[in-house]
C-alpha positions, 0 to 999 in steps of 0.5 A: 176403343181403338186400344180395345180393337187392337188387343182383340186383333192381337188376341186373334192373331196369336190364337190363330198361330197357336192353331196353325202350329198345333195342326202342323204338329198333328200333321207331322206325327200323322206323317210319321206314322204313315211313313213307318206303316208304308216302309218297303217290306223285304220279300224273303224270296227276292234274290239279295244284292251283294257288293263284290269284294266289300261283303265279308263272309259271315263265317271265316270273315274273308272278302266275298270275291270269287263269284263262282262260289259265293253264297248268301242265306237269308233268315225268316226275319229278312237279314242276309248273311254272306259267305265265300264258300258254301262250306262256310255257309253250311258250317255256319248254319250247323253252329247257329241252329237257333237261326231259321234259314228261309232261303239259301242262294249259291252262285252258278260256277259257270254262269253269272247268276244266283241259284236256289241251293235246294234246286242246284246240282252239286259236284265236288273237287273244284278249288273253292276259296276256303277249300271245301271243294263243293260247286253248283250248276243249274244243270245236272251232270254225271255224278252231281248230287243234291244240297241235302247230300252235301250237307250230310257229307259235311256233317259226317266229315265234321264228326270224323274230324272231331273223333280224330281230334280226341 
């Protein structure tokens, strides 16, 4: 009888281990699915972070280092693209019309802050990293223009260059 009792105890213990590992396995899967469902969603309107001198311009591949003219674009999927000059950003978006731009940020030329490019006041004649010459400011000044006008100016300039090159 003692041998039979020992066999029953071993069987009971092994069954408990099986149950224990089965529960652990289920807990791991449940934790995995909870973790995936709770991952942080990107707020498309939240100002993206940049690591100066480490990020490279998506268009010309130069380091983004001049804080007065840097630009960031966030697409509708949450991906952020960095540019060293608004001109690079505008040309890149014209070439990549398949990407849906959600928001474009530009640095204020005199303050250490990001501006929504649509609300910025633009001027030309600045010495920018790639020579496009456009600078943004939070406040309007004489001769300043809108972002739509900036894009239109660049589009017309590009058309003229293409017709001259033919």
